[in-house]
N, CA, C, O and the ligand as a Tripos MOL2 file, in Angstrom:
@<TRIPOS>MOLECULE
protein
  281   279    71     0     0
PROTEIN
NO_CHARGES

@<TRIPOS>ATOM
      1 N          10.1110    1.8580   10.5880 N.3       1 MET1
      2 CA          8.6000    1.8870   10.6690 C.3       1 MET1
      3 C           8.2850    0.4700   11.5340 C.2       1 MET1
      4 O           8.8340   -0.6090   11.3100 O.2       1 MET1
      5 N           7.4110    0.6930   12.4320 N.am      2 LYS2
      6 CA          6.9870   -0.4900   13.2720 C.3       2 LYS2
      7 C           6.3530   -1.6100   12.3770 C.2       2 LYS2
      8 O           5.8230   -1.3670   11.2930 O.2       2 LYS2
      9 N           6.4520   -2.8090   12.9080 N.am      3 LYS3
     10 CA          5.9150   -4.0470   12.1960 C.3       3 LYS3
     11 C           4.3660   -4.0650   12.4120 C.2       3 LYS3
     12 O           3.9030   -4.2080   13.5440 O.2       3 LYS3
     13 N           3.6370   -3.9300   11.3980 N.am      4 VAL4
     14 CA          2.1800   -4.1950   11.7990 C.3       4 VAL4
     15 C           1.6840   -5.1800   10.6260 C.2       4 VAL4
     16 O           1.6930   -4.9010    9.4270 O.2       4 VAL4
     17 N           1.2630   -6.3500   11.1850 N.am      5 ALA5
     18 CA          0.6650   -7.2830   10.1180 C.3       5 ALA5
     19 C          -0.5490   -6.8500    9.5290 C.2       5 ALA5
     20 O          -1.3500   -6.2760   10.2670 O.2       5 ALA5
     21 N          -0.8390   -7.0240    8.3020 N.am      6 CYS6
     22 CA         -2.0020   -6.6660    7.4780 C.3       6 CYS6
     23 C          -3.3530   -7.1200    8.1750 C.2       6 CYS6
     24 O          -3.6760   -8.3070    8.2180 O.2       6 CYS6
     25 N          -4.0210   -6.2360    8.6470 N.am      7 PRO7
     26 CA         -5.4130   -6.5730    9.2470 C.3       7 PRO7
     27 C          -6.4420   -7.3250    8.3630 C.2       7 PRO7
     28 O          -7.4310   -7.8960    8.8230 O.2       7 PRO7
     29 N          -6.1010   -7.2670    6.9970 N.am      8 HIS8
     30 CA         -7.1080   -7.9630    6.0970 C.3       8 HIS8
     31 C          -6.7210   -9.4040    5.9000 C.2       8 HIS8
     32 O          -7.5310  -10.3240    6.0100 O.2       8 HIS8
     33 N          -5.4610   -9.5610    5.6070 N.am      9 CYS9
     34 CA         -5.0520  -11.2250    5.1830 C.3       9 CYS9
     35 C          -4.2010  -11.6780    6.1030 C.2       9 CYS9
     36 O          -4.0510  -12.8980    6.1640 O.2       9 CYS9
     37 N          -3.4970  -10.8620    6.9690 N.am     10 GLY10
     38 CA         -2.6170  -11.5340    7.8670 C.3      10 GLY10
     39 C          -1.4420  -12.2130    7.4010 C.2      10 GLY10
     40 O          -0.7460  -12.8770    8.1700 O.2      10 GLY10
     41 N          -1.1630  -12.0680    6.0740 N.am     11 GLN11
     42 CA         -0.0590  -12.8380    5.4140 C.3      11 GLN11
     43 C           1.3050  -12.1220    5.2150 C.2      11 GLN11
     44 O           2.2900  -12.7230    4.7850 O.2      11 GLN11
     45 N           1.3110  -10.8830    5.5310 N.am     12 ASP12
     46 CA          2.4560   -9.9780    5.3950 C.3      12 ASP12
     47 C           2.3700   -8.8360    6.1810 C.2      12 ASP12
     48 O           1.3070   -8.5510    6.7320 O.2      12 ASP12
     49 N           3.5070   -8.0530    6.3130 N.am     13 TRP13
     50 CA          3.7940   -6.9950    7.0440 C.3      13 TRP13
     51 C           3.2410   -5.7340    6.1310 C.2      13 TRP13
     52 O           3.2370   -5.8280    4.9040 O.2      13 TRP13
     53 N           2.7790   -4.5600    6.8020 N.am     14 ILE14
     54 CA          2.4600   -3.4100    6.0380 C.3      14 ILE14
     55 C           3.8030   -2.7140    5.6680 C.2      14 ILE14
     56 O           4.6360   -2.5790    6.5640 O.2      14 ILE14
     57 N           4.0690   -2.2720    4.4360 N.am     15 HIS15
     58 CA          5.3520   -1.6040    4.0900 C.3      15 HIS15
     59 C           5.0390   -0.2760    3.6370 C.2      15 HIS15
     60 O           3.9160    0.0020    3.2180 O.2      15 HIS15
     61 N           6.0550    0.6260    3.7050 N.am     16 GLN16
     62 CA          5.8100    1.8920    3.2850 C.3      16 GLN16
     63 C           6.3270    1.9340    1.6720 C.2      16 GLN16
     64 O           7.3920    1.4140    1.3400 O.2      16 GLN16
     65 N           5.5380    2.5410    0.8300 N.am     17 TYR17
     66 CA          5.8910    2.8130   -0.5030 C.3      17 TYR17
     67 C           5.8160    4.2220   -1.0260 C.2      17 TYR17
     68 O           5.2850    5.0910   -0.3350 O.2      17 TYR17
     69 N           6.3050    4.4860   -2.1740 N.am     18 ARG18
     70 CA          6.3990    5.6640   -2.7800 C.3      18 ARG18
     71 C           6.0700    5.5790   -4.2900 C.2      18 ARG18
     72 O           6.6040    4.7490   -5.0270 O.2      18 ARG18
     73 N           5.1560    6.4870   -4.7070 N.am     19 ARG19
     74 CA          4.9270    6.5720   -6.2460 C.3      19 ARG19
     75 C           6.0550    7.2760   -6.9310 C.2      19 ARG19
     76 O           6.5080    8.3520   -6.5400 O.2      19 ARG19
     77 N           6.4850    6.6160   -7.9700 N.am     20 LYS20
     78 CA          7.6870    7.1840   -8.8020 C.3      20 LYS20
     79 C           7.2390    8.3520   -9.4940 C.2      20 LYS20
     80 O           8.0870    9.1850   -9.8160 O.2      20 LYS20
     81 N           5.8930    8.5620   -9.8030 N.am     21 ASP21
     82 CA          5.5080    9.5340  -10.7100 C.3      21 ASP21
     83 C           5.1720   10.8410  -10.0260 C.2      21 ASP21
     84 O           5.4310   11.9200  -10.5580 O.2      21 ASP21
     85 N           4.5600   10.7300   -8.7760 N.am     22 THR22
     86 CA          4.2000   11.9250   -7.9400 C.3      22 THR22
     87 C           5.0440   12.0970   -6.6690 C.2      22 THR22
     88 O           5.1490   13.2040   -6.1400 O.2      22 THR22
     89 N           5.5840   11.1170   -6.2300 N.am     23 GLY23
     90 CA          6.4720   11.0880   -4.9920 C.3      23 GLY23
     91 C           5.6850   10.8810   -3.8150 C.2      23 GLY23
     92 O           6.2240   10.8380   -2.7090 O.2      23 GLY23
     93 N           4.4340   10.7480   -3.9700 N.am     24 ALA24
     94 CA          3.4100   10.5430   -2.7530 C.3      24 ALA24
     95 C           3.6680    9.1490   -2.1920 C.2      24 ALA24
     96 O           3.9280    8.1450   -2.8540 O.2      24 ALA24
     97 N           3.5560    9.2460   -0.8570 N.am     25 GLN25
     98 CA          3.9070    8.0810   -0.0520 C.3      25 GLN25
     99 C           2.6630    7.3860    0.4920 C.2      25 GLN25
    100 O           1.6640    8.0680    0.7220 O.2      25 GLN25
    101 N           2.6610    6.1210    0.7040 N.am     26 PHE26
    102 CA          1.4050    5.4710    1.2850 C.3      26 PHE26
    103 C           1.9680    4.1070    1.8850 C.2      26 PHE26
    104 O           3.1390    3.7550    1.7460 O.2      26 PHE26
    105 N           1.1070    3.4640    2.4900 N.am     27 PHE27
    106 CA          1.2130    2.2180    3.2250 C.3      27 PHE27
    107 C           0.3540    1.0380    2.6130 C.2      27 PHE27
    108 O          -0.8430    1.1170    2.3360 O.2      27 PHE27
    109 N           1.1510   -0.0490    2.4540 N.am     28 MET28
    110 CA          0.5460   -1.1460    1.6260 C.3      28 MET28
    111 C           0.7860   -2.4920    2.1090 C.2      28 MET28
    112 O           1.9040   -2.6620    2.5960 O.2      28 MET28
    113 N          -0.0520   -3.5560    2.0900 N.am     29 CYS29
    114 CA          0.2840   -4.8170    2.1280 C.3      29 CYS29
    115 C           0.5570   -5.4130    0.8690 C.2      29 CYS29
    116 O          -0.3310   -5.5230    0.0240 O.2      29 CYS29
    117 N           1.8420   -5.8470    0.6600 N.am     30 PRO30
    118 CA          2.1840   -6.4040   -0.8060 C.3      30 PRO30
    119 C           1.4600   -7.7310   -1.2030 C.2      30 PRO30
    120 O           1.5700   -8.1960   -2.3380 O.2      30 PRO30
    121 N           0.6650   -8.3620   -0.1560 N.am     31 GLU31
    122 CA          0.0810   -9.5230   -0.3270 C.3      31 GLU31
    123 C          -1.2940   -9.4620   -1.0000 C.2      31 GLU31
    124 O          -1.6590  -10.1380   -1.9620 O.2      31 GLU31
    125 N          -1.9620   -8.5810   -0.3620 N.am     32 CYS32
    126 CA         -3.3640   -8.3750   -0.8070 C.3      32 CYS32
    127 C          -3.6240   -6.9110   -1.4320 C.2      32 CYS32
    128 O          -4.7130   -6.6020   -1.9160 O.2      32 CYS32
    129 N          -2.5620   -6.0760   -1.3770 N.am     33 GLU33
    130 CA         -2.5080   -4.7940   -1.9060 C.3      33 GLU33
    131 C          -3.6950   -3.9350   -1.2920 C.2      33 GLU33
    132 O          -4.3500   -3.1880   -2.0190 O.2      33 GLU33
    133 N          -3.9450   -4.0590    0.0220 N.am     34 SER34
    134 CA         -4.6820   -3.2260    0.7560 C.3      34 SER34
    135 C          -3.8780   -2.0230    1.0160 C.2      34 SER34
    136 O          -2.7160   -2.1980    1.3830 O.2      34 SER34
    137 N          -4.3330   -0.8140    0.8770 N.am     35 LEU35
    138 CA         -3.4740    0.3930    0.9220 C.3      35 LEU35
    139 C          -4.0450    1.5010    2.0390 C.2      35 LEU35
    140 O          -5.2410    1.7580    2.1800 O.2      35 LEU35
    141 N          -3.1050    2.0230    2.6990 N.am     36 TRP36
    142 CA         -3.6390    3.1040    3.6700 C.3      36 TRP36
    143 C          -2.7230    4.3560    3.2420 C.2      36 TRP36
    144 O          -1.5960    4.2330    2.7650 O.2      36 TRP36
    145 N          -3.4050    5.6380    3.4940 N.am     37 LEU37
    146 CA         -2.7290    6.7610    3.2080 C.3      37 LEU37
    147 C          -2.1070    7.3600    4.6100 C.2      37 LEU37
    148 O          -1.1700    8.1580    4.6130 O.2      37 LEU37
    149 N          -2.6710    6.9300    5.6560 N.am     38 ASP38
    150 CA         -2.1320    7.4650    6.8690 C.3      38 ASP38
    151 C          -1.6950    6.2860    7.8510 C.2      38 ASP38
    152 O          -2.4230    5.3500    8.1800 O.2      38 ASP38
    153 N          -0.4410    6.4860    8.2400 N.am     39 GLN39
    154 CA          0.2820    5.3770    9.0470 C.3      39 GLN39
    155 C          -0.4480    5.1510   10.3520 C.2      39 GLN39
    156 O          -0.3050    4.0880   10.9570 O.2      39 GLN39
    157 N          -1.2260    6.1190   10.8030 N.am     40 ASP40
    158 CA         -1.8620    5.9770   12.0580 C.3      40 ASP40
    159 C          -3.0760    4.9210   11.8870 C.2      40 ASP40
    160 O          -3.6380    4.4670   12.8840 O.2      40 ASP40
    161 N          -3.4010    4.6040   10.7580 N.am     41 GLU41
    162 CA         -4.6770    3.8440   10.4930 C.3      41 GLU41
    163 C          -4.3180    2.5060   10.0500 C.2      41 GLU41
    164 O          -5.2370    1.7370    9.7700 O.2      41 GLU41
    165 N          -3.3000    2.1790    9.9620 N.am     42 ILE42
    166 CA         -2.9200    0.8150    9.3000 C.3      42 ILE42
    167 C          -3.1340   -0.3650   10.0880 C.2      42 ILE42
    168 O          -2.9450   -1.4660    9.5720 O.2      42 ILE42
    169 N          -3.5320   -0.2510   11.3670 N.am     43 GLU43
    170 CA         -3.9650   -1.2950   12.2910 C.3      43 GLU43
    171 C          -5.2920   -1.6520   12.1560 C.2      43 GLU43
    172 O          -5.7410   -2.6750   12.6730 O.2      43 GLU43
    173 N          -6.1240   -0.6860   11.3280 N.am     44 GLU44
    174 CA         -7.4610   -0.8990   11.1990 C.3      44 GLU44
    175 C          -7.8650   -1.2590    9.6260 C.2      44 GLU44
    176 O          -7.2090   -0.7720    8.7060 O.2      44 GLU44
    177 N          -8.8290   -2.0190    9.4150 N.am     45 PRO45
    178 CA         -9.1110   -2.2910    7.9190 C.3      45 PRO45
    179 C          -9.2920   -1.1200    7.0800 C.2      45 PRO45
    180 O          -9.6510   -0.0680    7.6080 O.2      45 PRO45
    181 N          -9.0730   -1.1900    5.7810 N.am     46 THR46
    182 CA         -9.1610   -0.1220    4.9680 C.3      46 THR46
    183 C         -10.1460   -0.5500    3.8460 C.2      46 THR46
    184 O         -10.3960   -1.7390    3.6490 O.2      46 THR46
    185 N         -10.7280    0.5080    3.0780 N.am     47 GLU47
    186 CA        -11.5300    0.0790    1.9550 C.3      47 GLU47
    187 C         -10.7860    0.4860    0.7120 C.2      47 GLU47
    188 O         -11.3440    0.5120   -0.3850 O.2      47 GLU47
    189 N          -9.5140    0.8060    0.8920 N.am     48 LEU48
    190 CA         -8.7410    1.2930   -0.4210 C.3      48 LEU48
    191 C          -7.7240    0.1680   -0.7690 C.2      48 LEU48
    192 O          -7.0030   -0.4250    0.0330 O.2      48 LEU48
    193 N          -7.7970   -0.0070   -2.0520 N.am     49 TYR49
    194 CA         -6.7460   -1.0500   -2.6840 C.3      49 TYR49
    195 C          -5.8940   -0.3250   -3.7260 C.2      49 TYR49
    196 O          -6.2160    0.7430   -4.2450 O.2      49 TYR49
    197 N          -4.8520   -0.9620   -3.9630 N.am     50 LEU50
    198 CA         -3.8530   -0.2980   -4.9470 C.3      50 LEU50
    199 C          -4.5240    0.0610   -6.2400 C.2      50 LEU50
    200 O          -4.3790    1.1740   -6.7440 O.2      50 LEU50
    201 N          -5.1760   -0.7790   -6.7160 N.am     51 SER51
    202 CA         -5.8640   -0.4900   -8.1280 C.3      51 SER51
    203 C          -6.7720    0.6100   -8.0230 C.2      51 SER51
    204 O          -6.8430    1.3800   -8.9800 O.2      51 SER51
    205 N          -7.5470    0.8230   -6.9100 N.am     52 GLU52
    206 CA         -8.2400    2.1090   -6.7150 C.3      52 GLU52
    207 C          -7.5350    3.3820   -6.4230 C.2      52 GLU52
    208 O          -7.9480    4.4640   -6.8390 O.2      52 GLU52
    209 N          -6.5030    3.2450   -5.7300 N.am     53 TYR53
    210 CA         -5.6090    4.3750   -5.5740 C.3      53 TYR53
    211 C          -4.8060    4.8030   -6.8530 C.2      53 TYR53
    212 O          -4.5890    5.9960   -7.0670 O.2      53 TYR53
    213 N          -4.4150    3.9230   -7.6080 N.am     54 MET54
    214 CA         -3.8440    4.2500   -8.9260 C.3      54 MET54
    215 C          -4.7080    4.1120  -10.0820 C.2      54 MET54
    216 O          -4.5580    3.2670  -10.9640 O.2      54 MET54
    217 N          -5.6180    4.9880  -10.0280 N.am     55 THR55
    218 CA         -6.8180    4.9030  -10.9170 C.3      55 THR55
    219 C          -6.3550    4.7590  -12.3540 C.2      55 THR55
    220 O          -6.9790    4.0450  -13.1390 O.2      55 THR55
    221 N          -5.2880    5.4150  -12.6990 N.am     56 GLN56
    222 CA         -4.8670    5.5180  -14.1870 C.3      56 GLN56
    223 C          -3.9180    4.2950  -14.4980 C.2      56 GLN56
    224 O          -3.2700    4.2810  -15.5440 O.2      56 GLN56
    225 N          -3.8460    3.2930  -13.5990 N.am     57 HIS57
    226 CA         -3.1030    2.1730  -13.9540 C.3      57 HIS57
    227 C          -3.9000    0.9250  -13.5440 C.2      57 HIS57
    228 O          -4.6920    0.9740  -12.6030 O.2      57 HIS57
    229 N          -3.6800   -0.2260  -14.2750 N.am     58 ASP58
    230 CA         -4.3090   -1.3970  -13.8470 C.3      58 ASP58
    231 C          -3.4720   -1.9790  -12.6350 C.2      58 ASP58
    232 O          -2.4220   -1.4290  -12.3020 O.2      58 ASP58
    233 N          -3.9780   -3.1590  -11.9440 N.am     59 ALA59
    234 CA         -3.2370   -3.6740  -10.8010 C.3      59 ALA59
    235 C          -1.8190   -3.9780  -11.2170 C.2      59 ALA59
    236 O          -0.9350   -3.6890  -10.4100 O.2      59 ALA59
    237 N          -1.4800   -4.5310  -12.3880 N.am     60 ALA60
    238 CA         -0.1740   -4.9920  -12.7010 C.3      60 ALA60
    239 C           0.7620   -3.9290  -12.9970 C.2      60 ALA60
    240 O           1.9320   -3.9280  -12.6160 O.2      60 ALA60
    241 N           0.1960   -3.0040  -13.7050 N.am     61 SER61
    242 CA          1.2070   -1.8160  -14.1800 C.3      61 SER61
    243 C           1.4360   -0.8360  -12.8620 C.2      61 SER61
    244 O           2.4660   -0.1740  -12.7300 O.2      61 SER61
    245 N           0.4010   -0.8260  -11.9460 N.am     62 ALA62
    246 CA          0.7650   -0.0330  -10.7660 C.3      62 ALA62
    247 C           1.9310   -0.3430  -10.0840 C.2      62 ALA62
    248 O           2.6150    0.5580   -9.5990 O.2      62 ALA62
    249 N           2.2740   -1.6440   -9.9790 N.am     63 TRP63
    250 CA          3.4400   -2.0340   -9.3290 C.3      63 TRP63
    251 C           4.7930   -1.4380  -10.0550 C.2      63 TRP63
    252 O           5.8410   -1.3630   -9.4130 O.2      63 TRP63
    253 N           4.7210   -1.0650  -11.2750 N.am     64 GLU64
    254 CA          5.7830   -0.5610  -12.0160 C.3      64 GLU64
    255 C           6.2000    0.7220  -11.6360 C.2      64 GLU64
    256 O           7.3630    1.1080  -11.7560 O.2      64 GLU64
    257 N           5.0810    1.5380  -11.0800 N.am     65 VAL65
    258 CA          5.4630    2.8080  -10.8040 C.3      65 VAL65
    259 C           5.4330    3.2420   -9.3590 C.2      65 VAL65
    260 O           5.2820    4.4210   -9.0380 O.2      65 VAL65
    261 N           5.5870    2.2060   -8.4540 N.am     66 ILE66
    262 CA          5.7360    2.3590   -7.1250 C.3      66 ILE66
    263 C           6.9910    1.6570   -6.6500 C.2      66 ILE66
    264 O           7.3890    0.6320   -7.2040 O.2      66 ILE66
    265 N           7.6370    2.2350   -5.5800 N.am     67 GLU67
    266 CA          8.8780    1.5130   -5.1080 C.3      67 GLU67
    267 C           8.6670    1.4370   -3.6080 C.2      67 GLU67
    268 O           8.0530    2.3340   -3.0310 O.2      67 GLU67
    269 N           9.1720    0.3650   -2.9470 N.am     68 GLN68
    270 CA          9.1990    0.2350   -1.4280 C.3      68 GLN68
    271 C          10.2490    1.1430   -0.7650 C.2      68 GLN68
    272 O          11.4110    1.2050   -1.1660 O.2      68 GLN68
    273 N           9.7880    1.8100    0.2270 N.am     69 VAL69
    274 CA         10.5930    2.8840    0.8960 C.3      69 VAL69
    275 C          11.2990    2.1790    2.1230 C.2      69 VAL69
    276 O          12.4990    2.3800    2.3140 O.2      69 VAL69
    277 N          10.6150    1.4050    2.9060 N.am     70 ASP70
    278 CA         11.1940    0.9300    4.1760 C.3      70 ASP70
    279 C          11.7020   -0.5010    3.8230 C.2      70 ASP70
    280 O          12.2520   -1.1900    4.6810 O.2      70 ASP70
    281 ZN         -2.8760   -8.0810    3.2230 Zn       71 ZN71
@<TRIPOS>BOND
     1     1     2 1
     2     2     3 1
     3     3     4 2
     4     3     5 am
     5     5     6 1
     6     6     7 1
     7     7     8 2
     8     7     9 am
     9     9    10 1
    10    10    11 1
    11    11    12 2
    12    11    13 am
    13    13    14 1
    14    14    15 1
    15    15    16 2
    16    15    17 am
    17    17    18 1
    18    18    19 1
    19    19    20 2
    20    19    21 am
    21    21    22 1
    22    22    23 1
    23    23    24 2
    24    23    25 am
    25    25    26 1
    26    26    27 1
    27    27    28 2
    28    27    29 am
    29    29    30 1
    30    30    31 1
    31    31    32 2
    32    31    33 am
    33    33    34 1
    34    34    35 1
    35    35    36 2
    36    35    37 am
    37    37    38 1
    38    38    39 1
    39    39    40 2
    40    39    41 am
    41    41    42 1
    42    42    43 1
    43    43    44 2
    44    43    45 am
    45    45    46 1
    46    46    47 1
    47    47    48 2
    48    47    49 am
    49    49    50 1
    50    50    51 1
    51    51    52 2
    52    51    53 am
    53    53    54 1
    54    54    55 1
    55    55    56 2
    56    55    57 am
    57    57    58 1
    58    58    59 1
    59    59    60 2
    60    59    61 am
    61    61    62 1
    62    62    63 1
    63    63    64 2
    64    63    65 am
    65    65    66 1
    66    66    67 1
    67    67    68 2
    68    67    69 am
    69    69    70 1
    70    70    71 1
    71    71    72 2
    72    71    73 am
    73    73    74 1
    74    74    75 1
    75    75    76 2
    76    75    77 am
    77    77    78 1
    78    78    79 1
    79    79    80 2
    80    79    81 am
    81    81    82 1
    82    82    83 1
    83    83    84 2
    84    83    85 am
    85    85    86 1
    86    86    87 1
    87    87    88 2
    88    87    89 am
    89    89    90 1
    90    90    91 1
    91    91    92 2
    92    91    93 am
    93    93    94 1
    94    94    95 1
    95    95    96 2
    96    95    97 am
    97    97    98 1
    98    98    99 1
    99    99   100 2
   100    99   101 am
   101   101   102 1
   102   102   103 1
   103   103   104 2
   104   103   105 am
   105   105   106 1
   106   106   107 1
   107   107   108 2
   108   107   109 am
   109   109   110 1
   110   110   111 1
   111   111   112 2
   112   111   113 am
   113   113   114 1
   114   114   115 1
   115   115   116 2
   116   115   117 am
   117   117   118 1
   118   118   119 1
   119   119   120 2
   120   119   121 am
   121   121   122 1
   122   122   123 1
   123   123   124 2
   124   123   125 am
   125   125   126 1
   126   126   127 1
   127   127   128 2
   128   127   129 am
   129   129   130 1
   130   130   131 1
   131   131   132 2
   132   131   133 am
   133   133   134 1
   134   134   135 1
   135   135   136 2
   136   135   137 am
   137   137   138 1
   138   138   139 1
   139   139   140 2
   140   139   141 am
   141   141   142 1
   142   142   143 1
   143   143   144 2
   144   143   145 am
   145   145   146 1
   146   146   147 1
   147   147   148 2
   148   147   149 am
   149   149   150 1
   150   150   151 1
   151   151   152 2
   152   151   153 am
   153   153   154 1
   154   154   155 1
   155   155   156 2
   156   155   157 am
   157   157   158 1
   158   158   159 1
   159   159   160 2
   160   159   161 am
   161   161   162 1
   162   162   163 1
   163   163   164 2
   164   163   165 am
   165   165   166 1
   166   166   167 1
   167   167   168 2
   168   167   169 am
   169   169   170 1
   170   170   171 1
   171   171   172 2
   172   171   173 am
   173   173   174 1
   174   174   175 1
   175   175   176 2
   176   175   177 am
   177   177   178 1
   178   178   179 1
   179   179   180 2
   180   179   181 am
   181   181   182 1
   182   182   183 1
   183   183   184 2
   184   183   185 am
   185   185   186 1
   186   186   187 1
   187   187   188 2
   188   187   189 am
   189   189   190 1
   190   190   191 1
   191   191   192 2
   192   191   193 am
   193   193   194 1
   194   194   195 1
   195   195   196 2
   196   195   197 am
   197   197   198 1
   198   198   199 1
   199   199   200 2
   200   199   201 am
   201   201   202 1
   202   202   203 1
   203   203   204 2
   204   203   205 am
   205   205   206 1
   206   206   207 1
   207   207   208 2
   208   207   209 am
   209   209   210 1
   210   210   211 1
   211   211   212 2
   212   211   213 am
   213   213   214 1
   214   214   215 1
   215   215   216 2
   216   215   217 am
   217   217   218 1
   218   218   219 1
   219   219   220 2
   220   219   221 am
   221   221   222 1
   222   222   223 1
   223   223   224 2
   224   223   225 am
   225   225   226 1
   226   226   227 1
   227   227   228 2
   228   227   229 am
   229   229   230 1
   230   230   231 1
   231   231   232 2
   232   231   233 am
   233   233   234 1
   234   234   235 1
   235   235   236 2
   236   235   237 am
   237   237   238 1
   238   238   239 1
   239   239   240 2
   240   239   241 am
   241   241   242 1
   242   242   243 1
   243   243   244 2
   244   243   245 am
   245   245   246 1
   246   246   247 1
   247   247   248 2
   248   247   249 am
   249   249   250 1
   250   250   251 1
   251   251   252 2
   252   251   253 am
   253   253   254 1
   254   254   255 1
   255   255   256 2
   256   255   257 am
   257   257   258 1
   258   258   259 1
   259   259   260 2
   260   259   261 am
   261   261   262 1
   262   262   263 1
   263   263   264 2
   264   263   265 am
   265   265   266 1
   266   266   267 1
   267   267   268 2
   268   267   269 am
   269   269   270 1
   270   270   271 1
   271   271   272 2
   272   271   273 am
   273   273   274 1
   274   274   275 1
   275   275   276 2
   276   275   277 am
   277   277   278 1
   278   278   279 1
   279   279   280 2
@<TRIPOS>SUBSTRUCTURE
     1 MET1         2 RESIDUE 1 A MET
     2 LYS2         6 RESIDUE 1 A LYS
     3 LYS3        10 RESIDUE 1 A LYS
     4 VAL4        14 RESIDUE 1 A VAL
     5 ALA5        18 RESIDUE 1 A ALA
     6 CYS6        22 RESIDUE 1 A CYS
     7 PRO7        26 RESIDUE 1 A PRO
     8 HIS8        30 RESIDUE 1 A HIS
     9 CYS9        34 RESIDUE 1 A CYS
    10 GLY10       38 RESIDUE 1 A GLY
    11 GLN11       42 RESIDUE 1 A GLN
    12 ASP12       46 RESIDUE 1 A ASP
    13 TRP13       50 RESIDUE 1 A TRP
    14 ILE14       54 RESIDUE 1 A ILE
    15 HIS15       58 RESIDUE 1 A HIS
    16 GLN16       62 RESIDUE 1 A GLN
    17 TYR17       66 RESIDUE 1 A TYR
    18 ARG18       70 RESIDUE 1 A ARG
    19 ARG19       74 RESIDUE 1 A ARG
    20 LYS20       78 RESIDUE 1 A LYS
    21 ASP21       82 RESIDUE 1 A ASP
    22 THR22       86 RESIDUE 1 A THR
    23 GLY23       90 RESIDUE 1 A GLY
    24 ALA24       94 RESIDUE 1 A ALA
    25 GLN25       98 RESIDUE 1 A GLN
    26 PHE26      102 RESIDUE 1 A PHE
    27 PHE27      106 RESIDUE 1 A PHE
    28 MET28      110 RESIDUE 1 A MET
    29 CYS29      114 RESIDUE 1 A CYS
    30 PRO30      118 RESIDUE 1 A PRO
    31 GLU31      122 RESIDUE 1 A GLU
    32 CYS32      126 RESIDUE 1 A CYS
    33 GLU33      130 RESIDUE 1 A GLU
    34 SER34      134 RESIDUE 1 A SER
    35 LEU35      138 RESIDUE 1 A LEU
    36 TRP36      142 RESIDUE 1 A TRP
    37 LEU37      146 RESIDUE 1 A LEU
    38 ASP38      150 RESIDUE 1 A ASP
    39 GLN39      154 RESIDUE 1 A GLN
    40 ASP40      158 RESIDUE 1 A ASP
    41 GLU41      162 RESIDUE 1 A GLU
    42 ILE42      166 RESIDUE 1 A ILE
    43 GLU43      170 RESIDUE 1 A GLU
    44 GLU44      174 RESIDUE 1 A GLU
    45 PRO45      178 RESIDUE 1 A PRO
    46 THR46      182 RESIDUE 1 A THR
    47 GLU47      186 RESIDUE 1 A GLU
    48 LEU48      190 RESIDUE 1 A LEU
    49 TYR49      194 RESIDUE 1 A TYR
    50 LEU50      198 RESIDUE 1 A LEU
    51 SER51      202 RESIDUE 1 A SER
    52 GLU52      206 RESIDUE 1 A GLU
    53 TYR53      210 RESIDUE 1 A TYR
    54 MET54      214 RESIDUE 1 A MET
    55 THR55      218 RESIDUE 1 A THR
    56 GLN56      222 RESIDUE 1 A GLN
    57 HIS57      226 RESIDUE 1 A HIS
    58 ASP58      230 RESIDUE 1 A ASP
    59 ALA59      234 RESIDUE 1 A ALA
    60 ALA60      238 RESIDUE 1 A ALA
    61 SER61      242 RESIDUE 1 A SER
    62 ALA62      246 RESIDUE 1 A ALA
    63 TRP63      250 RESIDUE 1 A TRP
    64 GLU64      254 RESIDUE 1 A GLU
    65 VAL65      258 RESIDUE 1 A VAL
    66 ILE66      262 RESIDUE 1 A ILE
    67 GLU67      266 RESIDUE 1 A GLU
    68 GLN68      270 RESIDUE 1 A GLN
    69 VAL69      274 RESIDUE 1 A VAL
    70 ASP70      278 RESIDUE 1 A ASP
    71 ZN71       281 GROUP 0 **** ****
C-alpha cells in the first residue's frame, strides 16, 4: 500500500487494518484514529473515527479486536 500521511494530524502514515470479529478491512491513522473505509479517499479528511466505526466498543477495547494488515 502506498504511503499516505494522515491528512488530519500529519503524525503518522495511514495503515490498513482488519477487524478480527467480522474480517472487515479499513484504513486508519494509528496516531489520531481517523478512519477511512475506501482507500481511494484516504488523502482527504474523514469524519469517521475508530470509536464511531466500532460502535459496540470503547476506544481502548476497539484496538483489541483489530489488527494491522500492511
Ligand atoms: Zn492522524
